[in-house]
SEDREN-749210 format. One line per field, with one value per residue (C-alpha): y, x, z; residue number from 1; chain; residue in one letter. Coordinates in steps of 0.25 Angstrom, whole numbers. Each point is the difference from the previous one (the first is absolute). Layout:
BEGIN
yy = Y, ...
xx = X, ...
zz = Z, ...
seq = NUM, ...
mol = A, ...
type = a, ...
REM end
This chain:
BEGIN
yy = -615, -5, -6, 13, 8, -10, 1, 15, 1, -9, 9, 13, -4, -9, 7, -4, -1, -10, -10, -10, 1, -14, 4, 13, -8, -10, 10, 7, -13, -2, 13, -3, -13, 7, 11, -11, -7, 14, 3, -14, 1, 13, -8, -8, 4, 0, 11, 8, -1, 4, 12, 4, -1, 8, 11, 3, 4, 11, 3, 4, 1, -14, -9, -14, -10, -2, 9, 15, 3, 7, -2, 5, -6, -10, -4, -2, -9, -8, -2, -2, -11, -7, 1, -7, -11, -1, -12, -7, 0, 9, -5, -7, -1, -14, -1, 11, -3, 15, 7, 11, 9, 2, 10, 5, 5, 7, 7, 4, 5, 8, 7, 2, 6, 9, 4, 2, -10, -6, -14, -4, 4, -7, -13, 1, 1, -12, -8, 4, -4, -13, -4, 5, -7, -13, -1, 4, -11, -11, 3, -6, -13, -3, 3, 12, -10, -10, 11, 4, 13, 4, 2, 11, 7, 1, 2, 10, 11, 0, -1, 11, 9, -1, 2, 12, 6, -2, 8, 11, 1, -2, -2, -13, 3, 3, -13, -8, 8, -3, -15, 1, 7, -11, -10, 5, -1, -14, -9, -11, -14, -12, -2, 4, -13, -8, 7, 6, 14, 12, 7, -7, 8, 13, -4, 5, 13, 2, -3, 11, 10, -3, 1, 13, 6, -5, 7, 13, 0, -3, 12, 8, -4, -11, -10, -15, -12, -1, -15, -3, -14, -6, 7, -8, 4, 2, -5, -14, -4, 5, -5, -13, -5, -14, 0, 11, -11, -3, 14, 5, 14, 1, -3, 13, 8, -11, 4, 11, 8, -11, -12, 4, -8, 6, -9, -12, 6, -10, 4, -7, -7, -3, 9, -7, -1, -5, -12, -6, 2, -11, -10, 6, -1, -14, -3, 6, -7, -14, 2, 5, -11, -11, 6, -2, 5, 5, -13, -9, 5, -9, 8, 11, 1, 12, 0, 14, 7, 0, 15, 1, -9, 10, 10, -7, -13, 3, 1, -12, 3, 15, -3, -11, 10, 14, 10, 11, 2, 5, -12, -9, 7, -7, -13, -12, -9, 10, 4, -15, -3, 12, -5, -14, 5, 12, -2, 14, 9, 15, 12, -7, -11, 10, 3, -5, -9, -8, 0, -6, -11, -14, -6, 8, -3, -15, 1, 8, -10, -10, 8, -4, 5, -5, 7, 1, -2, 5, 13, 10, 11, 12, 1, -9, -3, -15, -8, -15, -6, -14, -3, -13, -3, -10, -10, -1, 7, 10, 12, 9, 13, 10, 14, 10, 15, 5, 15, -2, -2, 11, 2, 7, 15, -4, -8, 12, 9, -11, 0, 15, 1, -11, 7, 14, -3, -5, 15, 8, -1, -7, 13, 7, -12, 0, 14, -1, -13, 8, 12, -8, -8, 13, 7, 6, 10, 6, 14, 1, -12, 6, 0, -16, -2, 9, -9, -12, 6, -4, 0, -8, -1, 10
xx = 337, 14, 8, 8, -13, -6, 13, -1, -14, 3, 12, -7, -13, 5, -3, 8, -13, -6, 12, -3, 7, 6, 6, 6, 6, 6, 6, 7, 6, 5, 7, 6, 6, 6, 6, 6, 7, 5, 7, 6, 5, 8, 11, 3, 10, -10, -7, 12, 6, -14, -1, 15, -4, -13, 8, 8, -13, -2, -8, -14, -11, -6, 4, 7, -5, 10, 10, 3, 1, -10, -1, -9, -14, 2, 14, -6, -11, 11, 8, -12, -6, 14, 1, -14, 2, 15, 0, -12, -6, -12, -15, -5, -14, 1, -10, 8, 14, 0, 7, -10, 6, 14, -4, -13, 6, 11, -9, -10, 9, 9, -12, -9, 12, 3, -15, -2, -11, -6, 3, -14, 3, 13, -7, -11, 10, 7, -13, -3, 15, -1, -13, 3, 14, -6, -11, 9, 10, -10, -7, 13, -4, 15, 4, 9, 11, -2, 3, 12, -5, 0, -15, 4, 9, -10, -13, 4, 3, -15, -4, 10, -5, -14, 6, 7, -12, -9, 9, 2, -15, 0, -13, -5, 5, 14, 0, -3, 11, 10, -3, 2, 14, 3, -1, 12, 8, -4, 13, 7, 4, 2, 14, 6, -5, 8, 14, -2, 2, -6, -10, -13, 2, -2, -12, -11, 8, 2, -15, -4, 9, -6, -14, 3, 6, -13, -9, 7, 1, -14, -4, 9, -9, 9, -8, 1, -8, -14, 0, 12, -3, -9, 4, 6, 14, -5, 6, -6, 1, 14, 6, -7, 2, -5, -5, -10, -10, -1, -1, -12, -2, -14, 5, 7, -13, -9, -6, 11, -2, -9, 9, 14, 11, 10, -6, 6, 14, 10, 11, 13, 6, 13, 9, -1, -9, -14, 2, 9, -8, -10, 12, 8, -13, -1, 14, 1, -13, 6, 14, -7, -11, 10, 13, 7, 15, 8, 9, -12, -5, 2, -8, -10, -11, -8, -13, 1, -10, 5, 0, 9, 11, 7, 0, 4, 6, 8, 11, 3, 15, -3, -12, 8, 12, -6, 11, -8, -10, -10, 2, -2, -14, -4, 6, -9, 12, 7, -13, -3, 14, 0, -13, 6, 13, -4, -15, -3, 2, 2, 9, 12, -2, 3, 14, 13, 3, -12, 2, 14, -5, 4, -12, -9, 7, -1, -15, -3, 6, -10, -12, -7, -13, -11, -12, -12, -13, -8, 7, -11, 8, -2, -11, 7, 14, 1, 12, 2, 12, 5, 12, 6, 10, 11, -8, -9, -12, -7, -8, -9, -6, -9, -2, -9, 0, -14, -3, -13, 7, 10, 9, -6, 3, 7, 10, 3, 2, 10, 7, 1, 6, 10, 5, -1, 8, 12, 3, -7, -3, -13, -6, 2, -6, -12, -3, 1, -9, -11, 1, -2, -12, -6, 3, -13, 2, 12, -4, 12, 6, 13, 2, -1, 8, 11, -1, 4, 13, 13, 9, -6, 12, 10
zz = -87, -3, 12, 2, 1, 10, 8, -1, 5, 12, 3, -1, 7, 12, 13, 12, 9, -10, 2, 10, 13, 0, -14, 5, 12, -9, -9, 12, 4, -15, 1, 13, -6, -11, 8, 10, -12, -6, 14, 0, -14, 3, 6, -12, -11, -11, 6, 4, -15, -6, 9, -4, -14, 1, 8, -12, -7, 10, 13, 2, 11, 0, 12, -1, 10, 10, -5, 2, -15, -8, -15, -11, 1, -11, 5, 14, -5, -8, 13, 9, -9, 0, 15, 1, -10, 1, 10, -7, 13, -4, -2, -12, -6, -4, -11, -8, 6, 3, 11, 2, 11, -6, -10, 6, 14, -6, -10, 10, 10, -9, -7, 12, 7, -12, -1, 15, 0, 13, 5, -3, -15, 0, 5, -10, -11, 5, 0, -14, -4, 7, -6, -14, 0, 5, -11, -11, 3, 3, -14, -6, 6, 2, -14, 3, 6, -11, -10, 8, 7, 15, 2, 11, -9, -12, 7, 11, -10, -2, 14, 4, -10, 6, 14, -4, -8, 12, 9, -11, -2, -15, -7, -6, -14, 5, 8, -12, -8, 12, -2, -15, 3, 10, -12, -6, 13, 6, 1, 7, -3, 8, -5, 14, 6, -9, 3, 14, -6, 7, -10, 5, 13, -7, -8, 10, 2, -15, -2, 10, -6, -14, 6, 7, -13, -8, 10, 0, -15, -2, 10, -10, -12, -6, -8, 1, -6, 6, -1, 7, 4, -10, -13, -12, 5, 15, 12, 1, -15, -1, 14, 1, -15, -1, 14, -3, -4, 15, 5, 8, -3, 5, 14, 1, 2, 6, 13, 1, 13, 5, 1, 6, -6, 10, 11, -8, 0, 7, 9, -1, 12, -7, -7, -13, -13, 4, -10, 11, 12, 1, -3, 12, 9, -4, 3, 13, 4, -4, 7, 13, 0, -3, 7, -13, 1, -12, 0, -1, -13, -12, -10, -2, -11, -3, -8, -7, -9, -14, -1, 12, -4, -9, 11, 13, -5, -12, -4, 10, 2, 4, 8, 8, 2, 0, 0, 7, 10, -11, -8, 12, 2, -13, 2, 4, 2, 9, 8, 3, 4, 10, 6, 3, 5, 8, 2, -5, -12, 4, -4, 7, -11, -10, 5, -6, 12, -3, -15, 2, 10, -5, 8, -8, -13, 3, 3, -13, -8, 5, -4, -13, -6, -10, -5, 9, -9, 12, 3, -1, -5, -1, 10, 10, 4, 3, 4, 2, 6, 2, 9, 0, 12, 0, 7, -12, 6, -8, 5, -9, 3, -9, 4, -8, 2, -3, -3, 7, 13, 1, 13, 12, 2, 13, -8, -8, 12, 6, -14, 0, 14, -3, -13, 5, 13, -9, -2, 11, 15, 3, 5, -13, -7, 9, -3, -15, 1, 8, -9, -13, 6, 3, -13, -2, 11, -7, -5, -8, -7, -1, 15, 1, -13, 6, 13, -9, -4, 8, 7, 11, 9, 6
seq = 1, 2, 3, 4, 5, 6, 7, 8, 9, 10, 11, 12, 13, 14, 15, 16, 17, 18, 19, 20, 21, 22, 23, 24, 25, 26, 27, 28, 29, 30, 31, 32, 33, 34, 35, 36, 37, 38, 39, 40, 41, 42, 43, 44, 45, 46, 47, 48, 49, 50, 51, 52, 53, 54, 55, 56, 57, 58, 59, 60, 61, 62, 63, 64, 65, 66, 67, 68, 69, 70, 71, 72, 73, 74, 75, 76, 77, 78, 79, 80, 81, 82, 83, 84, 85, 86, 87, 88, 89, 90, 91, 92, 93, 94, 95, 96, 97, 98, 99, 100, 101, 102, 103, 104, 105, 106, 107, 108, 109, 110, 111, 112, 113, 114, 115, 116, 117, 118, 119, 120, 121, 122, 123, 124, 125, 126, 127, 128, 129, 130, 131, 132, 133, 134, 135, 136, 137, 138, 139, 140, 141, 142, 143, 144, 145, 146, 147, 148, 149, 150, 151, 152, 153, 154, 155, 156, 157, 158, 159, 160, 161, 162, 163, 164, 165, 166, 167, 168, 169, 170, 171, 172, 173, 174, 175, 176, 177, 178, 179, 180, 181, 182, 183, 184, 185, 186, 187, 188, 189, 190, 191, 192, 193, 194, 195, 196, 197, 198, 199, 200, 201, 202, 203, 204, 205, 206, 207, 208, 209, 210, 211, 212, 213, 214, 215, 216, 217, 218, 219, 220, 221, 222, 223, 224, 225, 226, 227, 228, 229, 230, 231, 232, 233, 234, 235, 236, 237, 238, 239, 240, 241, 242, 243, 244, 245, 246, 247, 248, 249, 250, 251, 252, 253, 254, 255, 256, 257, 258, 259, 260, 261, 262, 263, 264, 265, 266, 267, 268, 269, 270, 271, 272, 273, 274, 275, 276, 277, 278, 279, 280, 281, 282, 283, 284, 285, 286, 287, 288, 289, 290, 291, 292, 293, 294, 295, 296, 297, 298, 299, 300, 301, 302, 303, 304, 305, 306, 307, 308, 309, 310, 311, 312, 313, 314, 315, 316, 317, 318, 319, 320, 321, 322, 323, 324, 325, 326, 327, 328, 329, 330, 331, 332, 333, 334, 335, 336, 337, 338, 339, 340, 341, 342, 343, 344, 345, 346, 347, 348, 349, 350, 351, 352, 353, 354, 355, 356, 357, 358, 359, 360, 361, 362, 363, 364, 365, 366, 367, 368, 369, 370, 371, 372, 373, 374, 375, 376, 377, 378, 379, 380, 381, 382, 383, 384, 385, 386, 387, 388, 389, 390, 391, 392, 393, 394, 395, 396, 397, 398, 399, 400, 401, 402, 403, 404, 405, 406, 407, 408, 409, 410, 411, 412, 413, 414, 415, 416, 417, 418, 419, 420, 421, 422, 423, 424, 425, 426, 427, 428, 429, 430, 431, 432, 433, 434, 435, 436, 437, 438, 439, 440, 441, 442, 443, 444, 445, 446, 447, 448, 449, 450, 451, 452, 453, 454, 455, 456, 457, 458
mol = A, A, A, A, A, A, A, A, A, A, A, A, A, A, A, A, A, A, A, A, A, A, A, A, A, A, A, A, A, A, A, A, A, A, A, A, A, A, A, A, A, A, A, A, A, A, A, A, A, A, A, A, A, A, A, A, A, A, A, A, A, A, A, A, A, A, A, A, A, A, A, A, A, A, A, A, A, A, A, A, A, A, A, A, A, A, A, A, A, A, A, A, A, A, A, A, A, A, A, A, A, A, A, A, A, A, A, A, A, A, A, A, A, A, A, A, A, A, A, A, A, A, A, A, A, A, A, A, A, A, A, A, A, A, A, A, A, A, A, A, A, A, A, A, A, A, A, A, A, A, A, A, A, A, A, A, A, A, A, A, A, A, A, A, A, A, A, A, A, A, A, A, A, A, A, A, A, A, A, A, A, A, A, A, A, A, A, A, A, A, A, A, A, A, A, A, A, A, A, A, A, A, A, A, A, A, A, A, A, A, A, A, A, A, A, A, A, A, A, A, A, A, A, A, A, A, A, A, A, A, A, A, A, A, A, A, A, A, A, A, A, A, A, A, A, A, A, A, A, A, A, A, A, A, A, A, A, A, A, A, A, A, A, A, A, A, A, A, A, A, A, A, A, A, A, A, A, A, A, A, A, A, A, A, A, A, A, A, A, A, A, A, A, A, A, A, A, A, A, A, A, A, A, A, A, A, A, A, A, A, A, A, A, A, A, A, A, A, A, A, A, A, A, A, A, A, A, A, A, A, A, A, A, A, A, A, A, A, A, A, A, A, A, A, A, A, A, A, A, A, A, A, A, A, A, A, A, A, A, A, A, A, A, A, A, A, A, A, A, A, A, A, A, A, A, A, A, A, A, A, A, A, A, A, A, A, A, A, A, A, A, A, A, A, A, A, A, A, A, A, A, A, A, A, A, A, A, A, A, A, A, A, A, A, A, A, A, A, A, A, A, A, A, A, A, A, A, A, A, A, A, A, A, A, A, A, A, A, A, A, A, A, A, A, A, A, A, A, A, A, A, A, A, A, A, A, A, A
type = m, s, i, a, e, t, l, s, k, f, t, r, e, l, r, h, e, s, i, p, q, r, v, r, v, r, a, k, h, l, i, l, d, a, l, g, i, a, f, a, s, g, k, y, a, f, a, q, r, t, l, e, g, l, r, q, l, g, t, g, d, s, n, v, f, g, f, p, d, t, l, s, l, r, d, a, v, v, m, n, g, l, l, i, h, g, l, d, y, d, d, t, y, l, p, g, s, m, h, v, t, a, s, t, v, p, t, a, s, a, v, a, a, r, q, k, r, t, g, e, e, l, l, s, a, c, i, i, g, f, e, a, a, a, r, l, a, a, a, g, k, g, g, f, q, k, s, g, f, h, a, t, g, v, c, a, s, f, s, s, a, l, v, a, g, r, l, l, n, v, d, a, d, q, l, t, m, a, q, g, i, a, l, s, t, a, s, g, t, m, q, p, l, r, d, g, s, w, t, k, r, m, h, p, g, w, a, a, n, a, g, v, a, a, a, f, m, a, r, g, g, f, i, g, p, s, e, a, y, e, g, h, f, g, f, y, p, t, y, l, g, a, q, f, a, h, a, d, l, a, s, i, g, h, e, l, g, e, t, w, q, l, e, r, i, s, i, k, l, y, p, a, g, h, l, t, h, a, f, m, t, a, t, l, a, l, i, r, e, h, a, i, a, a, g, e, v, a, s, v, r, a, l, v, g, e, g, a, i, p, l, v, c, e, p, v, a, l, k, r, r, p, t, s, g, y, m, a, q, f, s, l, q, y, a, l, a, c, c, i, a, r, g, r, f, g, l, r, e, l, e, q, e, t, l, d, d, p, v, i, h, t, l, a, d, k, v, t, y, e, v, d, p, q, a, g, f, p, r, l, r, s, g, e, i, i, i, r, t, r, d, g, a, e, h, r, q, r, e, v, i, d, p, d, h, p, e, a, n, d, a, i, v, a, k, f, m, d, n, a, c, l, v, m, p, e, e, r, a, s, a, i, r, d, r, v, l, a, i, e, r, e, a, d, a, s, r, i, v, s, a, l, a, g, p, f, t, g
REM end
């Protein structure tokens, strides 16, 4: 079978009762994490401006997370994907540098609501999407980023087509066609990380939109390539370019439905690109253990994986003086300066007051970097920091984020409550939490999806 046929078979034949209970529980927590971030994103200008633009395209009957607006189905998935990914606080499947929920949850919720599917069917579709997205991205072996593509933007067009197709109950041949159609829609480059522009935020929602369209078109009889992935001009040879030599396409179907990659999805504890997280954890550990004050720091050296340097370290001038909160989320220099000066990196560190802080500027100028030959990218996210103080002392710390040791479900619940309570009363947040974690009990998915719409106050 082709890769598309393998994924079609998995999508069609997976039964909810065959999914291990621990996998279902983890998937519900991943959904919860995504929704909490979406709610928090609604208060930011990028979300409000996006919604204003989409409103001009007309209304519909699909809900927007945290807003009273209803949009067309495809516009709703664009908006909801942007809300989940817009703060870059969403999950990451580290081996593929893939944000799995930001396309899957909008697609599954919108299509399940439209088709009046059950909560159990919505959850099963999400699990299929999480698994397919993770495997498709990891097969690139880090090559998408090296070729300039955002793995989430390009891979999620295919996984979203599978999610939508599952909920539309299309047959296996139509699912294969949907993936072939998605091949002509996959898009999204890493250029926004260089200049702080907004388009990376829209990649997951746009991929979800593409996947939904592909599934509906396939159901209508539209014909796409059957070898979407491995064909001569297929996804991997074309999008990976020279990096195709390192790809592992066999891993996509290996133990599919037996070994669950979604259990290895990491949850972000900082609202920034995952490439900076180990460095922040190492820096915070050092300043706390040795009681290092900002004024005592003479220099900070970071050992960075070669593939991460153009994304979070360069261009140096812009990374040291990010002009927006979004640019700051992909600046190692700025992140480390915040950790030293403020002992944290949260949503408040993305505000203009912090961007303009001269103490942060002084510290960011002291951060240098060099290539780390033992980075372990893409499977691991490692970070080593060496802080030298004015008295000549040198302190070193190395941290590694390992997908085989993901954050506990309790940490996800706590993060959801923190994010949700930014925009709603704790009672409402608790009710949503409990309902999502019991989503299989929903007889009509449209009811829980509509409960995720705002407003949450007043």
